[in-house]
C-alpha positions, -999 to +999 in steps of 0.1 A: +395+324-456+409+302-429+388+304-397+405+298-364+385+284-335+377+312-311+398+312-280+367+312-258+352+282-274+364+254-252+360+275-220+324+284-230+317+247-238+330+239-204+305+263-187+278+248-210+286+213-198+286+223-162+250+236-164+236+215-192+219+188-171+201+212-148+191+238-174+185+220-206+147+218-201+143+252-186+161+276-209+139+290-237+162+286-267+139+308-288+147+340-269+162+367-291+188+393-280+159+417-275+143+393-251+176+388-232+182+425-228+148+429-211+157+403-184+164+417-149+195+412-128+179+384-109+173+363-140+207+372-155+224+359-124+203+327-122+212+294-137+192+301-168+211+334-173+244+317-168+235+290-193+225+317-218+258+334-213+277+302-218+260+295-250+266+331-262+303+328-255+307+301-280+301+325-309+326+353-299+353+357-326+389+360-316+388+398-323+361+402-297+329+407-317+299+385-325+281+377-357+244+384-362+214+363-371+223+332-351+202+314-326+228+318-299+209+298-273+204+267-294+224+235-287+252+229-311+281+206-314+316+222-314+319+214-351+286+231-358+297+262-339+329+265-359+310+259-392+285+287-383+313+311-375+331+303-408+298+309-427+293+342-410+328+354-418+320+350-454+292+375-449+312+400-428+318+382-395+316+403-364+291+432-365+271+457-344+240+452-366+209+436-352+220+441-316+251+420-322+282+426-300+269+456-281+238+436-271+259+407-260+281+430-239+251+445-222+237+411-214+269+395-202+276+425-180+243+417-161+252+381-159+287+389-146+272+408-117+255+377-104+281+352-116+315+368-117+333+341-136+367+351-150+359+338-185+328+360-187+351+389-176+376+380-203+348+379-229+335+413-218+369+430-219+375+415-254+341+427-266+347+462-254+382+462-269+366+452-302+342+482-301+371+506-293+392+493-322+363+493-346+356+530-341+367+555-368+388+585-358+358+608-365+338+589-338+315+567-360+312+530-362+309+508-393+283+481-395+310+453-397+346+451-385+372+442-396+357+425-427+334+453-438+327+457-475+303+477-497+279+499-476+288+481-444+320+503-442+299+534-435+288+548-402+256+530-394+226+543-374+203+518-391+185+494-366+201+513-337+236+500-345+258+529-335+235+541-308+237+506-292+275+509-291+272+544-277+250+530-249+278+507-238+303+536-239+280+559-220+275+533-193+312+529-189+318+567-190+290+573-164+304+547-140+274+524-143+277+497-116+271+470-142+304+480-157+324+484-125+347+456-138+362+479-165+398+488-157+410+524-155+428+524-188+399+509-207+375+533-189+396+563-201+395+550-236+358+545-234+352+580-222+372+594-252+353+570-275+320+583-261+329+619-266+340+613-302+308+594-308+288+624-296+308+647-318+300+624-348+263+624-340+263+662-339+283+665-371+262+640-391+229+658-384+218+668-419+216+705-426+193+716-454+191+753-464+209+763-432+185+744-410+193+713-390+170+684-396+176+647-386+199+619-397+203+594-425+204+557-417+240+556-427+267+583-433+299+582-453+328+569-432+350+599-438+329+626-455+300+621-431+273+628-457+243+606-461+249+575-483+228+546-496+227+511-483+205+485-501+189+494-534+157+506-517+176+525-489+188+557-506+204+587-490+176+604-472+163+619-439+152+591-417+119+593-398+128+560-381+165+558-372+166+594-360+142+585-332+167+563-313+194+590-318+171+616-302+162+593-273+199+587-266+207+624-267+177+631-243+192+607-217+224+628-214+227+647-181+236+684-184+235+685-222+256+710-239+240+739-259+250+719-291+231+688-279+201+709-269+200+726-303+203+692-321+173+679-302+152+710-306+160+712-343+151+675-349+119+678-330+108+708-351+116+687-382+095+658-369+066+681-362+068+697-397+072+663-414+042+645-399+018+629-423-019+633-413-052+625-430-040+591-443-040+556-429-025+523-438-051+497-447-045+460-450-068+438-471-066+400-477-050+389-509-046+352-514-023+357-544+002+379-525+033+364-510+022+373-475-015+367-481-025+404-478-019+438-494-012+471-477-021+505-491-020+541-480-055+557-483-070+591-474-091+589-443-095+603-408-091+583-377-057+569-384-026+577-363-001+604-373+025+588-396+060+595-406+079+582-436+110+561-431+127+580-459+123+617-468+140+632-499+168+655-486+162+683-511+124+685-510+116+668-477+089+648-495+082+613-482+097+588-507+092+551-513+118+531-531+114+496-544+140+470-551+147+486-585+161+517-566+136+541-582+120+568-561+083+569-559+063+597-543+032+575-540+034+546-515+009+526-535+032+527-566+060+505-551+057+468-556+034+448-534+062+427-519+079+458-506+046+473-494+040+443-471+076+433-465+092+466-454+082+494-430+081+526-451+056+543-428+052+542-391+045+560-358+081+558-345+084+594-334+051+595-316+068+583-284+091+613-285+061+637-285+041+617-259+068+609-234+105+614-240+106+651-252+082+664-225+102+645-198+134+659-212+120+695-212+107+690-176+141+677-165+159+706-180+135+731-163+141+713-130+179+715-135+176+752-144+155+759-113+179+740-091+209+759-105+191+792-098+185+783-062+221+776-055 
C-alpha cells in the first residue's frame, strides 16, 4: 500500500525545529500518553508541552487519526517518521486503541489553550473529524479505521477505546472550555455523535434471562452481540472493561431513567459476581519466562476479586489460554498467561468505594433541589 506523507508533517517538523534547542534536554521522551493526559494546563501550555505537541503532530495520518504503540516524543528524522507510519498502516494504521487519537486530541486541546497555533487547531479539527467519520450508524466505534480487519472492525470497549472517544464527544457536547475552538457545525455533529454513542452503550448492555448485566469487551459492529477478539478473549461479561463504562455513565448530569437503570443493574451484577475467600499468590520461579508464577489459592485476607471474563450463560469466572479453551480453574491455564495477562483484579472496587456512592449522593441532592423549586 502506498503511503503518502501526512500533510501535517512539514509543519510539525517546523514547530519541532523552533523549540528543539531550548527543550531537547528538558522533555522526558519516555512519557506515555497516560502521562501526558495527567499534565495540567500550565505544563501543556509551557515550552515542554508545545514540544510534545509538535512531536505528536508528526504522526497524524492524512485521515486525521494516529497509530498506536509509538514513542511519539522521541526524536526521529523525517524519513524515520514516514517509515514508522508505513509500518503502522500494515497493522491497521489509525486507531482508538491504547489511547491513540482520542488521547492525542485531549492532550492537544490543552496545549492549544496555552499555545493557540493554527496548525494545532488544524490537527485538532482533523482528529475530531476522523472520530466522527469512524463512528458506525448505530453509535459504536471500531478499533481501527479505515483499515480495520478481523475483530478490529467490531465495536470496541477494550482498554477504554470507545469510552475515550465518548469522553471527547461529551466535552464538546457539554461546551467544555478546552473545546471552545470547535465550530458550530462540528459541535452539532459531535452532539449527535455523543447521543448515538450513549444509545449504543445502552443497547450493548448484555441481558441474561431478562436481567441486565454488564458489557463485553467488544460487540458485533451491526448485531451488537458480544464477540471474541484474540484467541483468549472470548465473548463474555467483562469485569474489567465494564468499569470504565460505568464511570462514564456516572459522570452524566441529569441521567435519564434508562441510564440510571443501566448503572443500577450493572452494580447489582458486580455485587453478585464478586469473588471472595481467594487470593492471588506470586512465588519465585527461575524457570518461568517472567521469573515467577502466580496462582489463585483459597485464603482469607485478600482483596475482593472480579474476573476479567465471565461466561455469559452461567456467569462463572472463566480463564482462557492461547489455545482458546475455557478453563474454570485459574491455575489450569498456562503459566505464561497466568503471569502475562490480567484475568483477575480489583477493578470494580473503586465503583463501590467512591464513584457509586458519589453518584447516588449527587442524585439525591438533585432530587432534593428539584423538590424545593
